[in-house]
NUGUTI-668432 format. One record per residue (C-alpha): residue number from 1; residue in three letters; x, y, z. Coordinates in steps of 0.25 Angstrom, whole numbers. Layout:
N
SITE   i  aa    xx    yy    zz
SITE NUM ala     X     Y     Z
...
END
This chain:
490
SITE   i  aa    xx    yy    zz
SITE   1 met   154   536   199
SITE   2 ser   140   533   196
SITE   3 leu   134   520   198
SITE   4 arg   123   517   187
SITE   5 leu   112   507   191
SITE   6 arg   111   496   180
SITE   7 val    97   492   178
SITE   8 pro    94   479   172
SITE   9 arg    88   480   158
SITE  10 gly    84   466   155
SITE  11 leu    70   463   151
SITE  12 arg    68   454   162
SITE  13 val    71   464   173
SITE  14 arg    63   475   166
SITE  15 leu    51   465   166
SITE  16 val    53   462   180
SITE  17 val    54   476   184
SITE  18 ala    42   480   176
SITE  19 phe    34   469   183
SITE  20 leu    39   473   197
SITE  21 leu    36   488   194
SITE  22 ala    22   485   189
SITE  23 ala    20   476   202
SITE  24 ala    25   486   211
SITE  25 phe    16   497   204
SITE  26 gly     4   488   205
SITE  27 ser     7   485   220
SITE  28 leu    10   499   223
SITE  29 ile    -4   504   217
SITE  30 thr   -11   493   224
SITE  31 ala    -5   496   237
SITE  32 ala    -7   510   236
SITE  33 leu   -22   508   233
SITE  34 ile   -23   498   244
SITE  35 phe   -16   507   254
SITE  36 gln   -25   519   249
SITE  37 gln   -37   511   251
SITE  38 ala   -33   506   265
SITE  39 arg   -28   520   270
SITE  40 thr   -41   526   265
SITE  41 gly   -49   515   272
SITE  42 ile   -41   516   285
SITE  43 leu   -43   531   286
SITE  44 asp   -58   531   282
SITE  45 arg   -61   520   292
SITE  46 thr   -54   529   303
SITE  47 arg   -62   541   298
SITE  48 asp   -75   534   298
SITE  49 ala   -73   528   312
SITE  50 ala   -69   542   318
SITE  51 val   -81   549   312
SITE  52 ala   -90   538   317
SITE  53 asp   -84   539   331
SITE  54 leu   -85   554   331
SITE  55 arg   -99   554   327
SITE  56 ala  -103   544   337
SITE  57 gln   -96   552   348
SITE  58 leu  -103   565   343
SITE  59 asp  -117   558   343
SITE  60 ser  -114   555   358
SITE  61 leu  -108   568   363
SITE  62 ala  -114   579   354
SITE  63 pro  -129   578   359
SITE  64 gly  -124   582   373
SITE  65 leu  -117   595   368
SITE  66 pro  -125   608   371
SITE  67 phe  -128   617   360
SITE  68 pro  -123   627   357
SITE  69 pro  -110   621   364
SITE  70 ser  -100   629   371
SITE  71 thr   -85   628   369
SITE  72 gly   -84   619   381
SITE  73 asp   -95   610   376
SITE  74 leu   -87   608   363
SITE  75 arg   -74   605   371
SITE  76 asp   -82   595   379
SITE  77 leu   -87   588   367
SITE  78 ala   -73   588   361
SITE  79 leu   -68   582   374
SITE  80 gln   -78   571   374
SITE  81 leu   -75   568   359
SITE  82 asp   -60   567   363
SITE  83 arg   -63   557   374
SITE  84 val   -71   548   366
SITE  85 gly   -61   548   354
SITE  86 gly   -56   534   359
SITE  87 ala   -45   528   351
SITE  88 arg   -45   539   341
SITE  89 ala   -42   550   351
SITE  90 trp   -47   561   343
SITE  91 his   -46   575   346
SITE  92 ser   -59   583   344
SITE  93 ala   -65   597   343
SITE  94 val   -79   603   342
SITE  95 ala   -83   615   335
SITE  96 tyr   -97   622   335
SITE  97 gln  -102   631   324
SITE  98 gly   -89   632   317
SITE  99 gly   -82   636   329
SITE 100 pro   -67   632   333
SITE 101 pro   -66   617   337
SITE 102 val   -66   615   352
SITE 103 ser   -57   603   357
SITE 104 ala   -55   597   370
SITE 105 gly   -40   599   369
SITE 106 pro   -32   612   367
SITE 107 thr   -31   610   352
SITE 108 pro   -42   606   343
SITE 109 pro   -40   595   332
SITE 110 pro   -35   599   319
SITE 111 val   -47   602   310
SITE 112 pro   -44   606   296
SITE 113 glu   -52   617   290
SITE 114 ala   -57   608   279
SITE 115 leu   -63   599   289
SITE 116 arg   -71   610   296
SITE 117 ala   -76   615   283
SITE 118 ala   -81   601   279
SITE 119 val   -90   600   292
SITE 120 arg   -94   614   293
SITE 121 asp  -107   613   285
SITE 122 gly  -108   598   285
SITE 123 thr  -114   587   294
SITE 124 gly  -105   576   291
SITE 125 ala   -91   572   297
SITE 126 ala   -78   576   290
SITE 127 thr   -64   570   292
SITE 128 gln   -50   574   287
SITE 129 arg   -36   568   289
SITE 130 val   -25   578   293
SITE 131 glu   -11   578   298
SITE 132 his    -9   585   311
SITE 133 gln     5   585   318
SITE 134 gly    10   574   309
SITE 135 arg    -2   564   313
SITE 136 pro   -14   561   304
SITE 137 leu   -27   565   310
SITE 138 leu   -41   563   306
SITE 139 val   -50   575   309
SITE 140 leu   -65   573   309
SITE 141 ala   -76   584   309
SITE 142 met   -90   580   313
SITE 143 pro  -102   590   314
SITE 144 val  -112   587   325
SITE 145 thr  -126   587   320
SITE 146 tyr  -140   586   327
SITE 147 gly  -150   576   321
SITE 148 ser  -165   579   319
SITE 149 thr  -176   569   319
SITE 150 gly  -188   577   318
SITE 151 ser  -189   575   303
SITE 152 thr  -191   563   294
SITE 153 glu  -176   562   292
SITE 154 pro  -165   564   302
SITE 155 thr  -156   577   300
SITE 156 ser  -143   582   305
SITE 157 thr  -142   596   310
SITE 158 pro  -128   602   312
SITE 159 ser  -125   607   326
SITE 160 gly  -114   616   322
SITE 161 leu  -105   606   331
SITE 162 thr   -92   600   324
SITE 163 val   -83   590   330
SITE 164 tyr   -69   588   325
SITE 165 ala   -60   576   329
SITE 166 ser   -46   572   325
SITE 167 phe   -38   560   328
SITE 168 ala   -25   554   323
SITE 169 leu   -24   543   312
SITE 170 asp   -11   537   318
SITE 171 glu   -17   523   317
SITE 172 asp   -22   524   303
SITE 173 arg    -9   530   299
SITE 174 ala    -2   518   305
SITE 175 asp   -12   508   298
SITE 176 ile    -9   515   285
SITE 177 ala     6   515   287
SITE 178 ala     5   500   290
SITE 179 leu    -3   498   277
SITE 180 leu     7   506   269
SITE 181 ala    18   497   275
SITE 182 ala    11   485   272
SITE 183 ala     9   489   257
SITE 184 arg    24   492   256
SITE 185 thr    28   479   262
SITE 186 ala    19   471   253
SITE 187 ala    25   478   240
SITE 188 val    38   471   242
SITE 189 pro    33   457   242
SITE 190 ala    23   461   230
SITE 191 leu    35   465   222
SITE 192 ala    43   453   226
SITE 193 leu    31   444   221
SITE 194 ala    29   452   209
SITE 195 leu    44   449   205
SITE 196 val    40   434   203
SITE 197 pro    29   437   192
SITE 198 ala    39   447   186
SITE 199 leu    50   437   184
SITE 200 phe    40   427   179
SITE 201 ala    34   437   169
SITE 202 ala    48   442   164
SITE 203 arg    52   428   162
SITE 204 arg    39   425   154
SITE 205 val    42   438   145
SITE 206 leu    57   436   144
SITE 207 arg    57   421   140
SITE 208 pro    51   424   126
SITE 209 val    59   437   125
SITE 210 arg    72   428   128
SITE 211 arg    68   418   117
SITE 212 leu    66   429   107
SITE 213 his    80   435   111
SITE 214 asp    86   421   109
SITE 215 gly    79   419    96
SITE 216 ala    83   432    91
SITE 217 glu    98   429    94
SITE 218 arg    97   416    87
SITE 219 ile    91   423    75
SITE 220 ala   102   433    75
SITE 221 ala   112   422    76
SITE 222 gly   106   416    63
SITE 223 glu    97   406    68
SITE 224 leu    85   410    60
SITE 225 gly    77   397    63
SITE 226 thr    75   402    77
SITE 227 arg    61   401    81
SITE 228 leu    54   404    95
SITE 229 asp    42   397   102
SITE 230 ala    31   407   102
SITE 231 lys    21   404   114
SITE 232 gly     9   412   118
SITE 233 gly     2   423   112
SITE 234 asp     8   435   119
SITE 235 glu    17   446   113
SITE 236 leu    30   438   115
SITE 237 ala    24   426   108
SITE 238 asp    21   435    96
SITE 239 leu    35   441    96
SITE 240 thr    40   427    96
SITE 241 arg    32   423    84
SITE 242 thr    36   436    77
SITE 243 phe    51   432    80
SITE 244 asn    48   418    74
SITE 245 thr    42   425    61
SITE 246 met    54   434    60
SITE 247 ala    64   422    62
SITE 248 ala    57   414    51
SITE 249 thr    57   426    42
SITE 250 leu    72   429    44
SITE 251 gln    75   414    42
SITE 252 ser    67   414    29
SITE 253 asp    74   427    24
SITE 254 asp    87   422    28
SITE 255 ala    86   409    21
SITE 256 glu    81   417     8
SITE 257 leu    93   427     9
SITE 258 arg   103   415    11
SITE 259 arg    97   408    -1
SITE 260 met    98   421    -9
SITE 261 glu   112   424    -4
SITE 262 ala   116   410    -7
SITE 263 gly   110   411   -21
SITE 264 ala   117   424   -24
SITE 265 arg   130   419   -19
SITE 266 arg   129   406   -27
SITE 267 phe   125   415   -40
SITE 268 ala   137   424   -38
SITE 269 ala   146   412   -36
SITE 270 asp   140   405   -48
SITE 271 val   141   417   -57
SITE 272 ala   155   420   -53
SITE 273 his   159   405   -55
SITE 274 glu   152   405   -69
SITE 275 leu   159   418   -73
SITE 276 arg   173   413   -70
SITE 277 thr   175   404   -82
SITE 278 pro   170   414   -93
SITE 279 leu   178   425   -86
SITE 280 ala   191   416   -86
SITE 281 ala   189   414  -101
SITE 282 met   186   429  -103
SITE 283 thr   198   433   -94
SITE 284 ala   207   424  -103
SITE 285 val   201   431  -116
SITE 286 thr   203   445  -110
SITE 287 glu   218   442  -107
SITE 288 val   220   438  -122
SITE 289 leu   213   451  -126
SITE 290 asp   221   459  -116
SITE 291 glu   234   453  -122
SITE 292 asp   229   456  -136
SITE 293 ala   225   470  -132
SITE 294 ala   239   473  -126
SITE 295 ser   246   467  -138
SITE 296 gly   239   476  -148
SITE 297 ile   232   465  -156
SITE 298 leu   218   471  -153
SITE 299 pro   213   484  -158
SITE 300 pro   213   495  -147
SITE 301 glu   198   496  -146
SITE 302 thr   198   480  -145
SITE 303 ala   209   480  -135
SITE 304 asp   202   490  -126
SITE 305 ala   190   482  -126
SITE 306 ala   198   470  -123
SITE 307 arg   204   476  -111
SITE 308 leu   190   481  -106
SITE 309 val   185   467  -107
SITE 310 ser   197   461  -100
SITE 311 asp   196   471   -88
SITE 312 gly   181   468   -87
SITE 313 thr   184   453   -88
SITE 314 arg   194   453   -77
SITE 315 thr   185   462   -68
SITE 316 leu   174   452   -70
SITE 317 ala   183   440   -67
SITE 318 arg   188   447   -54
SITE 319 met   173   449   -50
SITE 320 val   170   435   -52
SITE 321 glu   182   430   -44
SITE 322 asp   177   440   -33
SITE 323 leu   163   434   -34
SITE 324 met   168   420   -32
SITE 325 glu   176   424   -20
SITE 326 val   164   432   -14
SITE 327 ser   155   419   -16
SITE 328 arg   166   411    -8
SITE 329 phe   166   421     3
SITE 330 asp   151   420     4
SITE 331 ala   151   405     3
SITE 332 arg   162   405    14
SITE 333 thr   170   396     5
SITE 334 ala   182   406     3
SITE 335 pro   194   399     7
SITE 336 leu   205   405    16
SITE 337 arg   219   400    15
SITE 338 ala   226   407    26
SITE 339 glu   240   407    29
SITE 340 asp   250   414    38
SITE 341 ile   257   425    30
SITE 342 asp   262   439    31
SITE 343 leu   252   450    27
SITE 344 arg   263   458    21
SITE 345 thr   266   447    11
SITE 346 leu   252   446     6
SITE 347 val   252   461     4
SITE 348 thr   265   461    -4
SITE 349 lys   260   449   -13
SITE 350 thr   247   457   -16
SITE 351 leu   254   469   -19
SITE 352 his   264   462   -28
SITE 353 leu   253   454   -36
SITE 354 arg   246   466   -40
SITE 355 gly   258   475   -42
SITE 356 trp   255   484   -31
SITE 357 asp   269   482   -24
SITE 358 thr   275   491   -35
SITE 359 asp   263   501   -35
SITE 360 asp   267   513   -28
SITE 361 arg   253   516   -25
SITE 362 val   253   505   -14
SITE 363 thr   262   506    -2
SITE 364 val   264   494     8
SITE 365 asp   267   495    23
SITE 366 leu   270   481    28
SITE 367 ala   278   483    40
SITE 368 gly   280   470    49
SITE 369 pro   275   456    47
SITE 370 val   260   454    46
SITE 371 pro   257   439    48
SITE 372 val   243   435    44
SITE 373 arg   234   423    42
SITE 374 ala   228   425    28
SITE 375 asp   225   419    15
SITE 376 pro   235   426     5
SITE 377 arg   225   426    -7
SITE 378 arg   214   432     1
SITE 379 val   222   443     7
SITE 380 asp   228   446    -7
SITE 381 val   213   448   -11
SITE 382 val   211   458     0
SITE 383 leu   224   466    -2
SITE 384 ala   222   467   -17
SITE 385 asn   208   472   -15
SITE 386 leu   212   482    -4
SITE 387 ile   224   487   -12
SITE 388 gly   217   487   -25
SITE 389 asn   205   495   -20
SITE 390 ala   215   505   -13
SITE 391 leu   222   508   -26
SITE 392 his   209   508   -34
SITE 393 his   200   517   -25
SITE 394 gly   210   524   -17
SITE 395 ser   223   532   -19
SITE 396 pro   237   528   -18
SITE 397 pro   245   525   -10
SITE 398 val   239   512    -5
SITE 399 thr   245   508     8
SITE 400 val   245   493    12
SITE 401 arg   249   491    27
SITE 402 ala   250   478    35
SITE 403 arg   252   476    50
SITE 404 ala   250   466    60
SITE 405 glu   241   472    71
SITE 406 asp   235   465    84
SITE 407 gly   236   451    79
SITE 408 ser   230   455    65
SITE 409 ala   236   458    51
SITE 410 val   231   472    47
SITE 411 leu   232   477    32
SITE 412 thr   228   491    28
SITE 413 val   226   496    14
SITE 414 thr   225   511    13
SITE 415 asp   224   521     1
SITE 416 gln   224   536     0
SITE 417 gly   211   537    -7
SITE 418 pro   198   544    -4
SITE 419 gly   194   533     5
SITE 420 ile   181   525     6
SITE 421 pro   168   533     6
SITE 422 gly   161   533    19
SITE 423 his   148   526    13
SITE 424 ala   156   516     6
SITE 425 leu   165   512    18
SITE 426 pro   156   502    24
SITE 427 his   153   495    11
SITE 428 val   167   494     5
SITE 429 phe   167   479     8
SITE 430 asp   154   476     2
SITE 431 arg   153   468   -11
SITE 432 phe   152   476   -24
SITE 433 tyr   152   489   -16
SITE 434 lys   157   501   -23
SITE 435 ala   160   514   -16
SITE 436 asp   158   522   -28
SITE 437 thr   144   518   -34
SITE 438 ala   146   526   -46
SITE 439 arg   157   517   -50
SITE 440 thr   150   504   -52
SITE 441 arg   160   499   -62
SITE 442 ser   174   497   -57
SITE 443 glu   185   487   -58
SITE 444 gly   182   480   -45
SITE 445 ser   170   470   -42
SITE 446 gly   167   476   -29
SITE 447 leu   170   464   -22
SITE 448 gly   185   466   -18
SITE 449 leu   183   472    -5
SITE 450 ala   172   463    -1
SITE 451 leu   181   451    -4
SITE 452 ala   193   457     3
SITE 453 leu   184   458    16
SITE 454 glu   179   444    14
SITE 455 asn   194   439    13
SITE 456 ala   197   447    26
SITE 457 leu   186   441    33
SITE 458 leu   189   427    28
SITE 459 his   203   429    35
SITE 460 gly   196   433    48
SITE 461 gly   201   448    46
SITE 462 thr   194   461    43
SITE 463 leu   194   471    32
SITE 464 thr   190   486    34
SITE 465 ala   190   499    26
SITE 466 ala   191   513    31
SITE 467 asn   196   526    27
SITE 468 thr   209   533    32
SITE 469 pro   209   546    39
SITE 470 arg   216   552    26
SITE 471 gly   205   546    17
SITE 472 gly   210   534    11
SITE 473 ala   204   520    13
SITE 474 val   210   509    21
SITE 475 phe   207   494    21
SITE 476 thr   211   486    33
SITE 477 leu   213   471    33
SITE 478 val   215   464    46
SITE 479 leu   219   449    45
SITE 480 pro   222   439    57
SITE 481 ser   237   438    59
SITE 482 ala   244   425    57
SITE 483 ala   249   418    70
SITE 484 pro   264   420    72
SITE 485 thr   273   409    68
SITE 486 pro   279   402    80
SITE 487 pro   295   404    80
SITE 488 glu   298   389    79
SITE 489 ser   290   388    66
SITE 490 arg   297   399    59
END
């Protein structure tokens, strides 16, 4: 089992971490530069002091050396230099004319070949730091020269004598180690002190961001009059002003859209209302014409025309009634007269009123009581639309099934047709939507399923459409169940 470290992803944490990383990086760079300068200063001071001491000793001892010197003379000079080394305790060796270095002890000091080459043809001192047996050493090489005062300017003539001296840099290493430890120790308080301005900066940055977040949530909740105070001239203040401009534009557009929508609804309701009276008269006239056409009073051509006008008038009347019902739903004034009833009873009445109870194309599966809290008239509208669409657009048999499931009443209407096309399935409940765009003229108004969905939602239920695995369409209506009747009230 692996444990995954959860890193906080909040903006505050990221700002603080970024600030601390920047502070730590700056402190590290500063400490490294200071350490490098201090280390170089310590080593340079030691080198310069050692060169000066060695030169002073040579100026005192070299004049007494016979030339050409013998090996014993070289050893005596090395011994004298070792004795006057003082606190440095250097170990010296002397070479003449490029010969091997001669020391007072059994082993000469470690002299790198590069250091020998540096002083072979020169007259100035050279130094080099080396590691020997795990200890840092400073090796000095200094050629001995003779001064000439016979000319106008003093000159130095190489004597062929070169002195080498090495001593340990233990004290310098200890000083450098102490300096490094001090730098490390100072880094922790520096980071702790950097945390305070980091938190302060994060708070200053996050405060307007939090206000923008709260303002966006209020805008999303519909409070389009939300405005924020824009203070300062930085980027966040500019963003706040842009937010206010956006909110003002949204509020203006929303008001215009609401005005246009209200006007469109009012226009549709007014038109439907104004059409009801003439349509009622037209319906009465077409009923008389239907009777005359059926009785044979009218000529055949006139009878056919009368039936055509009668069918169109009835379709238009249904559309007007549907538009009136849509306007009630849009205005949230559609009444709901709910009562406790068995859904099986509502299904039976719907089938009987439309003659589908004797139609062998419709089969019913109503096993067990299905108590429901619903408005019978509105449920009848839903059932009539679902069963009528299944008979008109699907293939028989159409199966109507009602069950009580998980505290809800579930009714399904299934046909054996080709099903609903995939591109049309998300839009079957849209107003005036027709799956077959080539058939723009049909008996329906395109509002039946939309009204069925509105009636289901008015009950606090749902209405969904899908296709069965066999290819037919299935509509599922879910309504809240009625509370069970107490035994004493039965």
